[in-house]
MARDREN-563023 format. One record per residue: x, y, z of N, C-alpha, C, O in turn; residue in three letters; residue number from 1. Coordinates in steps of 0.2 Angstrom, whole numbers. Example, Ala and Ser with C-alpha at 12.3 -4.5 7.8 and 13.67 -1.06 7.14 Angstrom:
% MARDREN-563023
+-------+--------+-------+--------+---------+-------+-------+--------+-------+-------+--------+-------+------+-----+
: neast : nnorth :   nup : caeast : canorth :  caup : ceast : cnorth :   cup : oeast : onorth :   oup : rest :  nr :
+-------+--------+-------+--------+---------+-------+-------+--------+-------+-------+--------+-------+------+-----+
:    66 :    -28 :    39 :     62 :     -22 :    39 :    66 :    -16 :    39 :    71 :    -17 :    42 :  ALA :   1 :
:    64 :    -11 :    35 :     68 :      -5 :    36 :    64 :      0 :    39 :    67 :      6 :    40 :  SER :   2 :
+-------+--------+-------+--------+---------+-------+-------+--------+-------+-------+--------+-------+------+-----+
END
This chain:
% MARDREN-563023
+-------+--------+-------+--------+---------+-------+-------+--------+-------+-------+--------+-------+------+-----+
: neast : nnorth :   nup : caeast : canorth :  caup : ceast : cnorth :   cup : oeast : onorth :   oup : rest :  nr :
+-------+--------+-------+--------+---------+-------+-------+--------+-------+-------+--------+-------+------+-----+
:   221 :    328 :  -268 :    226 :     323 :  -266 :   226 :    317 :  -271 :   221 :    315 :  -274 :  MET :   1 :
:   232 :    315 :  -273 :    232 :     310 :  -278 :   231 :    303 :  -275 :   231 :    302 :  -269 :  THR :   2 :
:   230 :    298 :  -279 :    229 :     291 :  -276 :   235 :    289 :  -272 :   234 :    285 :  -267 :  THR :   3 :
:   241 :    290 :  -275 :    247 :     287 :  -272 :   248 :    291 :  -265 :   250 :    287 :  -260 :  ARG :   4 :
:   247 :    297 :  -264 :    247 :     301 :  -258 :   242 :    298 :  -253 :   244 :    297 :  -247 :  ARG :   5 :
:   236 :    297 :  -255 :    231 :     294 :  -251 :   233 :    287 :  -248 :   232 :    286 :  -242 :  SER :   6 :
:   236 :    283 :  -252 :    238 :     277 :  -250 :   243 :    277 :  -245 :   243 :    273 :  -240 :  ALA :   7 :
:   248 :    281 :  -246 :    254 :     282 :  -241 :   251 :    285 :  -235 :   254 :    283 :  -230 :  ILE :   8 :
:   247 :    290 :  -235 :    244 :     293 :  -229 :   240 :    287 :  -225 :   241 :    287 :  -218 :  LEU :   9 :
:   236 :    283 :  -228 :    233 :     278 :  -224 :   238 :    273 :  -221 :   237 :    270 :  -216 :  ILE :  10 :
:   242 :    271 :  -225 :    247 :     266 :  -223 :   251 :    269 :  -217 :   253 :    265 :  -212 :  ALA :  11 :
:   253 :    275 :  -217 :    256 :     278 :  -212 :   252 :    278 :  -205 :   255 :    277 :  -200 :  THR :  12 :
:   246 :    280 :  -206 :    241 :     280 :  -200 :   241 :    273 :  -197 :   240 :    272 :  -191 :  ALA :  13 :
:   241 :    268 :  -201 :    240 :     261 :  -199 :   247 :    258 :  -196 :   247 :    254 :  -192 :  LEU :  14 :
:   252 :    262 :  -197 :    259 :     260 :  -194 :   260 :    263 :  -188 :   266 :    263 :  -186 :  ALA :  15 :
:   256 :    266 :  -184 :    257 :     269 :  -178 :   259 :    263 :  -173 :   257 :    258 :  -173 :  VAL :  16 :
:   264 :    265 :  -169 :    267 :     260 :  -164 :   261 :    257 :  -160 :   257 :    260 :  -158 :  PRO :  17 :
:   262 :    251 :  -159 :    257 :     247 :  -155 :   257 :    249 :  -147 :   252 :    248 :  -144 :  ALA :  18 :
:   262 :    252 :  -145 :    263 :     254 :  -138 :   258 :    259 :  -136 :   255 :    259 :  -131 :  ALA :  19 :
:   257 :    264 :  -141 :    252 :     269 :  -139 :   245 :    267 :  -140 :   240 :    270 :  -137 :  SER :  20 :
:   244 :    261 :  -143 :    237 :     259 :  -144 :   236 :    252 :  -139 :   232 :    248 :  -141 :  LEU :  21 :
:   239 :    252 :  -134 :    239 :     245 :  -130 :   232 :    244 :  -127 :   231 :    238 :  -127 :  SER :  22 :
:   229 :    249 :  -126 :    222 :     248 :  -122 :   217 :    247 :  -128 :   211 :    246 :  -126 :  ALA :  23 :
:   218 :    248 :  -134 :    213 :     248 :  -139 :   214 :    243 :  -144 :   220 :    241 :  -145 :  GLN :  24 :
:   209 :    241 :  -148 :    210 :     237 :  -154 :   209 :    242 :  -160 :   205 :    246 :  -160 :  GLN :  25 :
:   213 :    240 :  -165 :    213 :     244 :  -171 :   211 :    239 :  -177 :   214 :    234 :  -178 :  LEU :  26 :
:   206 :    241 :  -181 :    204 :     238 :  -187 :   203 :    243 :  -192 :   201 :    248 :  -192 :  ALA :  27 :
:   206 :    241 :  -198 :    206 :     245 :  -204 :   204 :    241 :  -210 :   206 :    236 :  -211 :  ALA :  28 :
:   200 :    245 :  -215 :    199 :     242 :  -221 :   201 :    247 :  -227 :   200 :    253 :  -226 :  ASP :  29 :
:   204 :    245 :  -232 :    206 :     249 :  -237 :   204 :    246 :  -244 :   205 :    240 :  -245 :  VAL :  30 :
:   200 :    250 :  -247 :    197 :     248 :  -254 :   200 :    252 :  -259 :   199 :    259 :  -259 :  ALA :  31 :
:   203 :    250 :  -264 :    205 :     253 :  -270 :   201 :    251 :  -276 :   201 :    245 :  -278 :  VAL :  32 :
:   197 :    256 :  -279 :    193 :     254 :  -285 :   194 :    258 :  -291 :   190 :    260 :  -295 :  TYR :  33 :
:   200 :    259 :  -292 :    202 :     263 :  -298 :   206 :    270 :  -296 :   211 :    270 :  -293 :  GLY :  34 :
:   202 :    275 :  -297 :    205 :     282 :  -296 :   206 :    284 :  -289 :   211 :    287 :  -287 :  GLY :  35 :
:   201 :    283 :  -285 :    201 :     285 :  -278 :   203 :    280 :  -273 :   202 :    274 :  -274 :  HIS :  36 :
:   206 :    282 :  -267 :    207 :     277 :  -262 :   203 :    279 :  -256 :   203 :    285 :  -254 :  VAL :  37 :
:   199 :    274 :  -254 :    195 :     276 :  -248 :   197 :    271 :  -242 :   200 :    266 :  -243 :  SER :  38 :
:   197 :    274 :  -236 :    199 :     270 :  -230 :   193 :    271 :  -225 :   190 :    276 :  -224 :  GLY :  39 :
:   193 :    266 :  -220 :    189 :     266 :  -215 :   193 :    263 :  -209 :   195 :    257 :  -209 :  HIS :  40 :
:   193 :    267 :  -204 :    197 :     265 :  -198 :   192 :    265 :  -192 :   188 :    270 :  -191 :  VAL :  41 :
:   192 :    260 :  -188 :    188 :     259 :  -183 :   192 :    258 :  -177 :   196 :    253 :  -176 :  VAL :  42 :
:   192 :    262 :  -172 :    195 :     261 :  -165 :   190 :    259 :  -160 :   186 :    263 :  -159 :  ILE :  43 :
:   190 :    253 :  -157 :    185 :     251 :  -153 :   188 :    247 :  -147 :   194 :    245 :  -147 :  ALA :  44 :
:   184 :    247 :  -142 :    186 :     243 :  -136 :   185 :    236 :  -137 :   183 :    234 :  -143 :  SER :  45 :
:   185 :    232 :  -133 :    184 :     225 :  -134 :   177 :    223 :  -136 :   172 :    226 :  -133 :  SER :  46 :
:   176 :    220 :  -141 :    170 :     218 :  -144 :   167 :    223 :  -149 :   169 :    228 :  -149 :  GLY :  47 :
:   162 :    221 :  -152 :    159 :     225 :  -157 :   153 :    229 :  -154 :   149 :    226 :  -150 :  TYR :  48 :
:   153 :    235 :  -156 :    147 :     239 :  -153 :   144 :    243 :  -159 :   148 :    247 :  -162 :  ARG :  49 :
:   138 :    242 :  -161 :    135 :     245 :  -167 :   134 :    252 :  -165 :   133 :    254 :  -160 :  PRO :  50 :
:   134 :    256 :  -171 :    133 :     263 :  -170 :   126 :    264 :  -169 :   124 :    269 :  -165 :  ILE :  51 :
:   121 :    260 :  -172 :    114 :     261 :  -170 :   112 :    256 :  -166 :   113 :    250 :  -167 :  TYR :  52 :
:   109 :    257 :  -160 :    107 :     253 :  -155 :    99 :    253 :  -155 :    96 :    258 :  -153 :  GLU :  53 :
:    96 :    248 :  -158 :     88 :     249 :  -158 :    85 :    249 :  -151 :    88 :    245 :  -146 :  PRO :  54 :
:    81 :    253 :  -150 :     77 :     253 :  -144 :    70 :    250 :  -144 :    67 :    251 :  -150 :  ARG :  55 :
:    68 :    247 :  -139 :     61 :     244 :  -140 :    56 :    250 :  -140 :    57 :    255 :  -137 :  PRO :  56 :
:    51 :    248 :  -144 :     46 :     253 :  -145 :    42 :    254 :  -139 :    40 :    248 :  -136 :  HIS :  57 :
:    39 :    259 :  -137 :     35 :     260 :  -131 :    28 :    257 :  -133 :    26 :    257 :  -138 :  PRO :  58 :
:    25 :    254 :  -128 :     19 :     251 :  -129 :    14 :    256 :  -131 :    13 :    262 :  -129 :  ALA :  59 :
:     9 :    254 :  -136 :      4 :     258 :  -138 :    -1 :    260 :  -133 :    -2 :    256 :  -129 :  ALA :  60 :
:    -3 :    266 :  -133 :     -8 :     268 :  -128 :   -14 :    264 :  -128 :   -17 :    262 :  -134 :  PRO :  61 :
:   -17 :    262 :  -123 :    -23 :     258 :  -123 :   -29 :    263 :  -124 :   -29 :    268 :  -121 :  ARG :  62 :
:   -34 :    260 :  -128 :    -40 :     264 :  -129 :   -46 :    261 :  -125 :   -47 :    255 :  -126 :  VAL :  63 :
:   -48 :    265 :  -121 :    -54 :     263 :  -117 :   -60 :    267 :  -119 :   -60 :    273 :  -119 :  VAL :  64 :
:   -65 :    263 :  -121 :    -71 :     266 :  -123 :   -76 :    266 :  -118 :   -78 :    260 :  -115 :  VAL :  65 :
:   -78 :    272 :  -115 :    -83 :     272 :  -110 :   -90 :    273 :  -113 :   -91 :    278 :  -115 :  LEU :  66 :
:   -94 :    268 :  -113 :   -101 :     268 :  -115 :  -105 :    267 :  -110 :  -104 :    262 :  -106 :  ALA :  67 :
:  -111 :    270 :  -110 :   -116 :     268 :  -105 :  -118 :    261 :  -106 :  -119 :    258 :  -111 :  PRO :  68 :
:  -120 :    258 :  -100 :   -122 :     251 :  -100 :  -129 :    250 :  -103 :  -133 :    255 :  -102 :  ALA :  69 :
:  -130 :    245 :  -106 :   -137 :     244 :  -109 :  -142 :    244 :  -104 :  -141 :    241 :   -98 :  PRO :  70 :
:  -148 :    247 :  -105 :   -153 :     247 :  -100 :  -158 :    241 :  -101 :  -160 :    240 :  -106 :  ARG :  71 :
:  -159 :    238 :   -95 :   -164 :     233 :   -95 :  -171 :    235 :   -94 :  -172 :    239 :   -90 :  VAL :  72 :
:  -175 :    233 :   -98 :   -182 :     236 :   -98 :  -187 :    230 :   -97 :  -186 :    224 :   -99 :  VAL :  73 :
:  -192 :    231 :   -93 :   -197 :     226 :   -92 :  -203 :    227 :   -97 :  -206 :    232 :   -98 :  VAL :  74 :
:  -204 :    221 :  -101 :   -209 :     222 :  -106 :  -215 :    217 :  -104 :  -214 :    211 :  -102 :  VAL :  75 :
:  -221 :    220 :  -104 :   -227 :     217 :  -102 :  -231 :    214 :  -108 :  -232 :    218 :  -113 :  GLN :  76 :
:  -233 :    208 :  -108 :   -237 :     205 :  -114 :  -244 :    207 :  -113 :  -247 :    206 :  -107 :  ARG :  77 :
:  -247 :    210 :  -118 :   -254 :     212 :  -117 :  -258 :    210 :  -124 :  -255 :    210 :  -129 :  VAL :  78 :
:  -264 :    207 :  -123 :   -267 :     205 :  -129 :  -272 :    209 :  -132 :  -277 :    207 :  -135 :  GLY :  79 :
:  -270 :    216 :  -133 :   -274 :     220 :  -136 :  -274 :    220 :  -143 :  -269 :    217 :  -146 :  TRP :  80 :
:  -279 :    222 :  -147 :   -279 :     222 :  -154 :  -274 :    226 :  -158 :  -271 :    230 :  -154 :  GLY :  81 :
:  -273 :    225 :  -164 :   -268 :     229 :  -168 :  -269 :    236 :  -168 :  -264 :    240 :  -167 :  ARG :  82 :
:  -275 :    238 :  -169 :   -276 :     246 :  -170 :  -276 :    249 :  -163 :  -276 :    256 :  -163 :  GLY :  83 :
:  -276 :    246 :  -157 :   -277 :     249 :  -151 :  -271 :    253 :  -149 :  -271 :    259 :  -146 :  HIS :  84 :
:  -265 :    251 :  -151 :   -259 :     255 :  -149 :  -258 :    262 :  -152 :  -256 :    266 :  -149 :  TRP :  85 :
:  -260 :    262 :  -158 :   -259 :     269 :  -161 :  -264 :    274 :  -159 :  -263 :    280 :  -158 :  ARG :  86 :
:  -270 :    271 :  -158 :   -276 :     275 :  -156 :  -275 :    278 :  -149 :  -278 :    284 :  -148 :  ARG :  87 :
:  -271 :    275 :  -145 :   -271 :     277 :  -138 :  -264 :    280 :  -137 :  -262 :    281 :  -131 :  HIS :  88 :
:  -260 :    282 :  -142 :   -254 :     286 :  -141 :  -248 :    282 :  -139 :  -243 :    285 :  -136 :  GLY :  89 :
:  -247 :    276 :  -141 :   -241 :     272 :  -140 :  -237 :    273 :  -146 :  -239 :    274 :  -151 :  TYR :  90 :
:  -230 :    273 :  -144 :   -226 :     273 :  -150 :  -222 :    267 :  -151 :  -220 :    263 :  -146 :  ARG :  91 :
:  -220 :    265 :  -157 :   -216 :     259 :  -158 :  -209 :    260 :  -156 :  -206 :    265 :  -158 :  GLU :  92 :
:  -206 :    256 :  -153 :   -199 :     256 :  -150 :  -195 :    249 :  -152 :  -198 :    244 :  -151 :  VAL :  93 :
:  -189 :    249 :  -154 :   -185 :     243 :  -155 :  -181 :    242 :  -149 :  -177 :    246 :  -147 :  VAL :  94 :
:  -182 :    236 :  -146 :   -178 :     233 :  -141 :  -175 :    227 :  -143 :  -177 :    224 :  -148 :  VAL :  95 :
:  -170 :    225 :  -139 :   -166 :     219 :  -141 :  -167 :    213 :  -135 :  -167 :    215 :  -129 :  TYR :  96 :
:  -169 :    207 :  -138 :   -171 :     202 :  -133 :  -165 :    197 :  -133 :  -162 :    195 :  -138 :  TYR :  97 :
:  -163 :    195 :  -127 :   -158 :     190 :  -125 :  -161 :    184 :  -123 :  -164 :    184 :  -117 :  ASP :  98 :
:  -162 :    179 :  -127 :   -165 :     173 :  -125 :  -162 :    169 :  -119 :  -165 :    166 :  -115 :  ALA :  99 :
:  -155 :    170 :  -119 :   -152 :     166 :  -113 :  -153 :    169 :  -106 :  -154 :    165 :  -102 :  ALA : 100 :
:  -154 :    175 :  -106 :   -156 :     179 :  -100 :  -163 :    180 :   -99 :  -166 :    182 :   -94 :  GLN : 101 :
:  -167 :    180 :  -104 :   -174 :     181 :  -105 :  -175 :    189 :  -103 :  -179 :    190 :   -98 :  ASN : 102 :
:  -171 :    193 :  -106 :   -171 :     200 :  -104 :  -172 :    204 :  -111 :  -170 :    202 :  -116 :  ARG : 103 :
:  -175 :    210 :  -110 :   -175 :     215 :  -115 :  -170 :    221 :  -114 :  -170 :    223 :  -108 :  TYR : 104 :
:  -167 :    223 :  -119 :   -162 :     229 :  -118 :  -163 :    235 :  -123 :  -166 :    233 :  -128 :  PHE : 105 :
:  -162 :    241 :  -121 :   -162 :     246 :  -125 :  -155 :    250 :  -125 :  -151 :    249 :  -120 :  THR : 106 :
:  -153 :    253 :  -130 :   -147 :     257 :  -130 :  -141 :    253 :  -131 :  -136 :    254 :  -129 :  GLY : 107 :
:  -141 :    247 :  -135 :   -136 :     243 :  -137 :  -132 :    246 :  -143 :  -135 :    248 :  -148 :  LEU : 108 :
:  -125 :    246 :  -142 :   -121 :     248 :  -148 :  -120 :    243 :  -152 :  -120 :    243 :  -158 :  LYS : 109 :
:  -118 :    237 :  -149 :   -117 :     231 :  -153 :  -123 :    226 :  -152 :  -123 :    223 :  -146 :  ASP : 110 :
:  -127 :    225 :  -156 :   -133 :     220 :  -155 :  -132 :    213 :  -158 :  -137 :    210 :  -159 :  CYS : 111 :
:  -126 :    211 :  -159 :   -125 :     204 :  -162 :  -127 :    199 :  -157 :  -125 :    200 :  -151 :  ARG : 112 :
:  -130 :    194 :  -159 :   -133 :     189 :  -154 :  -139 :    190 :  -151 :  -142 :    186 :  -147 :  GLY : 113 :
:  -142 :    196 :  -152 :   -149 :     198 :  -149 :  -154 :    198 :  -154 :  -152 :    200 :  -160 :  PHE : 114 :
:  -160 :    197 :  -153 :   -165 :     197 :  -157 :  -169 :    204 :  -157 :  -171 :    206 :  -151 :  LYS : 115 :
:  -170 :    208 :  -162 :   -174 :     214 :  -162 :  -181 :    213 :  -162 :  -184 :    209 :  -166 :  GLN : 116 :
:  -184 :    216 :  -157 :   -191 :     215 :  -156 :  -194 :    222 :  -156 :  -192 :    227 :  -153 :  VAL : 117 :
:  -200 :    223 :  -159 :   -204 :     230 :  -159 :  -209 :    229 :  -154 :  -213 :    225 :  -154 :  VAL : 118 :
:  -209 :    234 :  -149 :   -213 :     234 :  -144 :  -216 :    241 :  -144 :  -214 :    246 :  -147 :  VAL : 119 :
:  -221 :    242 :  -140 :   -225 :     249 :  -139 :  -223 :    252 :  -132 :  -223 :    248 :  -127 :  TYR : 120 :
:  -222 :    258 :  -132 :   -220 :     262 :  -126 :  -224 :    268 :  -125 :  -226 :    271 :  -130 :  GLU : 121 :
:  -226 :    269 :  -119 :   -230 :     275 :  -117 :  -229 :    276 :  -109 :  -230 :    271 :  -105 :  ARG : 122 :
:  -227 :    282 :  -108 :   -225 :     284 :  -101 :  -220 :    279 :   -97 :  -221 :    278 :   -91 :  ASN : 123 :
:  -215 :    277 :  -101 :   -210 :     273 :   -98 :  -211 :    266 :   -97 :  -207 :    263 :   -94 :  GLY : 124 :
:  -217 :    264 :  -100 :   -219 :     257 :   -99 :  -219 :    254 :  -106 :  -221 :    257 :  -111 :  ARG : 125 :
:  -216 :    248 :  -107 :   -216 :     244 :  -113 :  -221 :    238 :  -113 :  -222 :    235 :  -108 :  TYR : 126 :
:  -224 :    238 :  -119 :   -229 :     232 :  -120 :  -228 :    228 :  -126 :  -226 :    231 :  -131 :  TYR : 127 :
:  -229 :    222 :  -126 :   -228 :     218 :  -132 :  -235 :    214 :  -133 :  -238 :    211 :  -129 :  LEU : 128 :
:  -237 :    215 :  -139 :   -243 :     212 :  -141 :  -243 :    204 :  -141 :  -238 :    201 :  -143 :  PRO : 129 :
:  -248 :    201 :  -138 :   -247 :     194 :  -137 :  -250 :    190 :  -143 :  -250 :    184 :  -143 :  ALA : 130 :
+-------+--------+-------+--------+---------+-------+-------+--------+-------+-------+--------+-------+------+-----+
END
């Protein structure tokens, strides 16, 4: 199609009698940039309605980490000498001390705010050299 024919076709489309379009609004844009004629016809009801309607994003799923609670252990202070622990089958264990609660914990994932203490353990009992 030539440029002249395109312009005539668009002009004819815009000249449709208003009686047949009484319930609708007609908006048209014609742009001529040289060789080609382009047109854009929008037939819409009252008000502007965008083609793309953004939808709210669904909430991200919550991640719940199920970790065992730290175990509270009772540490007994004993005044034995330094070599006594190894000779009698005690093993060194690291526990975490909370000064605010005056408690010792084992099995902490996040030990920030706690003091690491080396104690000796045998048969499920914990001992701290005095």
